[in-house]
Biopython code that builds the backbone (N, CA, C, O; Angstrom):
import numpy as np
from Bio.PDB.StructureBuilder import StructureBuilder

atoms = [
    (1, "UNK", "N", (24.115, -15.903, -198.494)),
    (1, "UNK", "CA", (24.646, -17.101, -198.160)),
    (1, "UNK", "C", (26.160, -17.533, -197.979)),
    (1, "UNK", "O", (26.428, -17.771, -199.156)),
    (2, "UNK", "N", (26.890, -17.695, -197.537)),
    (2, "UNK", "CA", (28.520, -18.119, -197.519)),
    (2, "UNK", "C", (28.858, -19.362, -197.116)),
    (2, "UNK", "O", (28.175, -19.881, -196.233)),
    (3, "UNK", "N", (29.858, -19.999, -197.626)),
    (3, "UNK", "CA", (29.841, -21.491, -196.971)),
    (3, "UNK", "C", (28.570, -22.510, -196.945)),
    (3, "UNK", "O", (27.733, -22.760, -197.812)),
    (4, "UNK", "N", (28.716, -22.925, -195.833)),
    (4, "UNK", "CA", (27.945, -24.533, -195.651)),
    (4, "UNK", "C", (26.789, -24.004, -194.693)),
    (4, "UNK", "O", (26.626, -24.234, -193.495)),
    (5, "UNK", "N", (26.048, -23.244, -195.548)),
    (5, "UNK", "CA", (24.659, -22.857, -194.610)),
    (5, "UNK", "C", (24.988, -21.953, -193.268)),
    (5, "UNK", "O", (24.526, -22.183, -192.150)),
    (6, "UNK", "N", (25.769, -21.015, -193.569)),
    (6, "UNK", "CA", (26.136, -19.770, -192.945)),
    (6, "UNK", "C", (25.481, -18.793, -193.449)),
    (6, "UNK", "O", (25.410, -18.677, -194.673)),
    (7, "UNK", "N", (24.766, -17.737, -192.442)),
    (7, "UNK", "CA", (24.143, -16.530, -193.338)),
    (7, "UNK", "C", (24.520, -15.422, -192.511)),
    (7, "UNK", "O", (24.591, -15.455, -191.283)),
    (8, "UNK", "N", (24.768, -14.393, -193.285)),
    (8, "UNK", "CA", (25.061, -12.943, -192.972)),
    (8, "UNK", "C", (24.442, -12.233, -192.023)),
    (8, "UNK", "O", (24.810, -11.135, -191.604)),
    (9, "UNK", "N", (23.145, -13.082, -191.545)),
    (9, "UNK", "CA", (22.549, -12.065, -190.327)),
    (9, "UNK", "C", (21.442, -13.035, -189.671)),
    (9, "UNK", "O", (21.499, -14.190, -190.093)),
    (10, "UNK", "N", (20.837, -12.875, -189.091)),
    (10, "UNK", "CA", (19.474, -13.892, -188.922)),
    (10, "UNK", "C", (18.281, -13.541, -190.010)),
    (10, "UNK", "O", (17.403, -14.341, -190.332)),
    (11, "UNK", "N", (18.436, -11.960, -190.605)),
    (11, "UNK", "CA", (16.950, -12.255, -191.077)),
    (11, "UNK", "C", (17.258, -12.598, -192.439)),
    (11, "UNK", "O", (16.439, -12.876, -193.315)),
    (12, "UNK", "N", (18.682, -12.547, -192.553)),
    (12, "UNK", "CA", (19.021, -13.555, -193.910)),
    (12, "UNK", "C", (18.517, -15.060, -193.769)),
    (12, "UNK", "O", (17.767, -15.706, -194.502)),
    (13, "UNK", "N", (19.237, -15.444, -192.475)),
    (13, "UNK", "CA", (18.408, -17.038, -192.219)),
    (13, "UNK", "C", (16.755, -17.374, -192.257)),
    (13, "UNK", "O", (16.158, -18.449, -192.219)),
    (14, "UNK", "N", (16.338, -16.156, -192.337)),
    (14, "UNK", "CA", (14.446, -15.982, -191.552)),
    (14, "UNK", "C", (14.058, -16.348, -192.927)),
    (14, "UNK", "O", (13.544, -17.366, -193.390)),
    (15, "UNK", "N", (14.626, -14.721, -193.694)),
    (15, "UNK", "CA", (14.263, -14.881, -195.228)),
    (15, "UNK", "C", (14.338, -16.830, -196.058)),
    (15, "UNK", "O", (13.528, -17.566, -196.621)),
    (16, "UNK", "N", (15.620, -16.900, -195.708)),
    (16, "UNK", "CA", (15.614, -18.040, -196.465)),
    (16, "UNK", "C", (14.863, -19.422, -195.534)),
    (16, "UNK", "O", (14.528, -20.461, -196.104)),
    (17, "UNK", "N", (14.774, -19.307, -194.776)),
    (17, "UNK", "CA", (13.884, -20.390, -194.008)),
    (17, "UNK", "C", (12.320, -20.571, -194.101)),
    (17, "UNK", "O", (11.713, -21.627, -193.922)),
    (18, "UNK", "N", (11.773, -19.319, -194.421)),
    (18, "UNK", "CA", (10.397, -19.250, -195.101)),
    (18, "UNK", "C", (10.370, -19.309, -196.357)),
    (18, "UNK", "O", (9.305, -19.624, -196.887)),
    (19, "UNK", "N", (11.132, -19.121, -196.894)),
    (19, "UNK", "CA", (11.543, -19.671, -198.814)),
    (19, "UNK", "C", (11.390, -20.651, -198.911)),
    (19, "UNK", "O", (10.722, -21.044, -199.867)),
    (20, "UNK", "N", (12.037, -21.753, -197.788)),
    (20, "UNK", "CA", (12.153, -23.317, -197.655)),
    (20, "UNK", "C", (10.652, -23.955, -197.413)),
    (20, "UNK", "O", (10.085, -24.786, -198.122)),
    (21, "UNK", "N", (10.108, -23.243, -196.044)),
    (21, "UNK", "CA", (8.799, -23.683, -195.674)),
    (21, "UNK", "C", (7.854, -23.334, -197.449)),
    (21, "UNK", "O", (7.242, -24.125, -198.167)),
    (22, "UNK", "N", (8.072, -22.126, -197.585)),
    (22, "UNK", "CA", (6.893, -22.420, -198.930)),
    (22, "UNK", "C", (6.844, -22.939, -199.631)),
    (22, "UNK", "O", (5.769, -23.434, -199.970)),
    (23, "UNK", "N", (8.399, -23.235, -200.533)),
    (23, "UNK", "CA", (8.325, -24.552, -201.177)),
    (23, "UNK", "C", (8.064, -25.914, -200.848)),
    (23, "UNK", "O", (7.870, -26.732, -201.747)),
    (24, "UNK", "N", (8.038, -26.301, -199.395)),
    (24, "UNK", "CA", (8.022, -27.119, -199.447)),
    (24, "UNK", "C", (6.093, -27.520, -199.540)),
    (24, "UNK", "O", (5.541, -28.452, -200.125)),
    (25, "UNK", "N", (5.482, -26.380, -198.702)),
    (25, "UNK", "CA", (3.907, -26.416, -198.720)),
    (25, "UNK", "C", (3.569, -26.030, -200.082)),
    (25, "UNK", "O", (2.345, -26.051, -200.218)),
    (26, "UNK", "N", (4.429, -25.548, -201.567)),
    (26, "UNK", "CA", (3.720, -25.959, -202.604)),
    (26, "UNK", "C", (3.962, -27.155, -203.344)),
    (26, "UNK", "O", (3.434, -27.582, -204.371)),
    (27, "UNK", "N", (4.932, -27.643, -202.563)),
    (27, "UNK", "CA", (5.103, -29.522, -203.118)),
    (27, "UNK", "C", (3.846, -30.422, -202.955)),
    (27, "UNK", "O", (3.161, -30.982, -203.812)),
    (28, "UNK", "N", (3.716, -30.384, -201.170)),
    (28, "UNK", "CA", (2.720, -30.554, -201.025)),
    (28, "UNK", "C", (1.345, -30.468, -201.553)),
    (28, "UNK", "O", (0.603, -31.415, -201.811)),
    (29, "UNK", "N", (1.107, -29.219, -201.680)),
    (29, "UNK", "CA", (0.039, -29.045, -202.938)),
    (29, "UNK", "C", (-0.045, -29.687, -204.106)),
    (29, "UNK", "O", (-1.077, -30.154, -204.589)),
    (30, "UNK", "N", (1.009, -29.717, -204.559)),
    (30, "UNK", "CA", (1.021, -30.667, -205.962)),
    (30, "UNK", "C", (0.701, -31.705, -205.734)),
    (30, "UNK", "O", (-0.202, -32.181, -206.422)),
    (31, "UNK", "N", (1.395, -32.623, -204.510)),
    (31, "UNK", "CA", (1.214, -33.841, -204.544)),
    (31, "UNK", "C", (-0.898, -33.821, -204.577)),
    (31, "UNK", "O", (-1.776, -34.214, -205.345)),
    (32, "UNK", "N", (-0.827, -33.180, -203.367)),
    (32, "UNK", "CA", (-2.651, -33.708, -202.922)),
    (32, "UNK", "C", (-3.198, -33.264, -204.324)),
    (32, "UNK", "O", (-4.170, -33.872, -204.772)),
    (33, "UNK", "N", (-2.646, -32.265, -205.029)),
    (33, "UNK", "CA", (-3.813, -31.773, -205.814)),
    (33, "UNK", "C", (-3.768, -33.297, -207.403)),
    (33, "UNK", "O", (-4.591, -33.587, -208.271)),
    (34, "UNK", "N", (-2.821, -33.677, -207.163)),
    (34, "UNK", "CA", (-2.323, -34.559, -208.003)),
    (34, "UNK", "C", (-2.907, -35.563, -207.569)),
    (34, "UNK", "O", (-3.691, -36.086, -208.361)),
    (35, "UNK", "N", (-2.790, -36.073, -206.470)),
    (35, "UNK", "CA", (-4.085, -37.441, -206.241)),
    (35, "UNK", "C", (-5.222, -37.406, -206.593)),
    (35, "UNK", "O", (-5.947, -38.273, -207.081)),
    (36, "UNK", "N", (-5.438, -36.033, -206.256)),
    (36, "UNK", "CA", (-7.412, -35.835, -205.739)),
    (36, "UNK", "C", (-7.254, -35.843, -207.902)),
    (36, "UNK", "O", (-7.932, -36.413, -208.757)),
    (37, "UNK", "N", (-6.673, -35.402, -207.947)),
    (37, "UNK", "CA", (-6.956, -35.234, -210.237)),
    (37, "UNK", "C", (-7.016, -37.172, -210.526)),
    (37, "UNK", "O", (-7.686, -37.765, -211.372)),
    (38, "UNK", "N", (-6.333, -37.596, -209.778)),
    (38, "UNK", "CA", (-5.742, -38.998, -210.253)),
    (38, "UNK", "C", (-6.880, -39.869, -209.662)),
    (38, "UNK", "O", (-6.867, -40.940, -210.269)),
    (39, "UNK", "N", (-7.949, -39.846, -208.639)),
    (39, "UNK", "CA", (-9.017, -40.131, -207.741)),
    (39, "UNK", "C", (-9.845, -39.973, -208.778)),
    (39, "UNK", "O", (-10.294, -41.003, -209.280)),
    (40, "UNK", "N", (-10.307, -38.452, -209.434)),
    (40, "UNK", "CA", (-11.270, -38.138, -210.188)),
    (40, "UNK", "C", (-11.504, -38.767, -211.296)),
    (40, "UNK", "O", (-12.578, -38.899, -211.882)),
    (41, "UNK", "N", (-10.355, -39.196, -211.601)),
    (41, "UNK", "CA", (-10.378, -39.605, -213.359)),
    (41, "UNK", "C", (-10.423, -41.764, -213.052)),
    (41, "UNK", "O", (-10.700, -42.462, -214.027)),
    (42, "UNK", "N", (-10.187, -42.296, -211.970)),
    (42, "UNK", "CA", (-10.541, -43.623, -211.878)),
    (42, "UNK", "C", (-12.009, -43.331, -211.140)),
    (42, "UNK", "O", (-12.893, -44.186, -211.197)),
    (43, "UNK", "N", (-12.166, -42.337, -210.594)),
    (43, "UNK", "CA", (-13.864, -42.853, -210.130)),
    (43, "UNK", "C", (-14.595, -42.724, -211.574)),
    (43, "UNK", "O", (-15.258, -43.633, -212.074)),
    (44, "UNK", "N", (-14.365, -41.421, -212.181)),
    (44, "UNK", "CA", (-14.909, -41.589, -213.536)),
    (44, "UNK", "C", (-14.898, -42.511, -214.422)),
    (44, "UNK", "O", (-15.837, -42.804, -215.162)),
    (45, "UNK", "N", (-13.628, -43.105, -214.378)),
    (45, "UNK", "CA", (-13.251, -44.351, -215.129)),
    (45, "UNK", "C", (-14.277, -45.407, -215.059)),
    (45, "UNK", "O", (-14.865, -46.012, -215.955)),
    (46, "UNK", "N", (-14.373, -45.509, -213.266)),
    (46, "UNK", "CA", (-14.763, -46.766, -213.147)),
    (46, "UNK", "C", (-16.394, -46.693, -212.788)),
    (46, "UNK", "O", (-17.044, -47.658, -212.387)),
    (47, "UNK", "N", (-16.812, -45.623, -212.968)),
    (47, "UNK", "CA", (-17.980, -45.244, -213.041)),
    (47, "UNK", "C", (-19.218, -45.273, -214.534)),
    (47, "UNK", "O", (-20.446, -45.282, -214.610)),
    (48, "UNK", "N", (-17.983, -45.282, -215.635)),
    (48, "UNK", "CA", (-18.251, -45.427, -216.853)),
    (48, "UNK", "C", (-18.447, -46.731, -217.274)),
    (48, "UNK", "O", (-19.082, -47.033, -218.284)),
    (49, "UNK", "N", (-17.753, -47.740, -216.292)),
    (49, "UNK", "CA", (-17.237, -48.901, -217.384)),
    (49, "UNK", "C", (-18.565, -50.064, -216.653)),
    (49, "UNK", "O", (-18.698, -51.205, -217.094)),
]
sb = StructureBuilder()
sb.init_structure("model")
sb.init_model(0)
sb.init_chain("A")
sb.init_seg("    ")
for serial, (resi, resn, name, xyz) in enumerate(atoms, 1):
    if name == "N":
        sb.init_residue(resn, " ", resi, " ")
    sb.init_atom(name, np.array(xyz, "f"), 0.0, 1.0, " ", f" {name:<3s}", serial, name[0])
structure = sb.get_structure()
């Protein structure tokens, strides 16, 4: 990658875009997993109270 978002080839650009998509998907799964874990803890806490 050279300068401001200029790529040496279309292959470099495609690789970078795939990496960005993968990172976004990982972050989304982290958020979703955290939400599910939080919901389970709340349900268990409410059920026990």
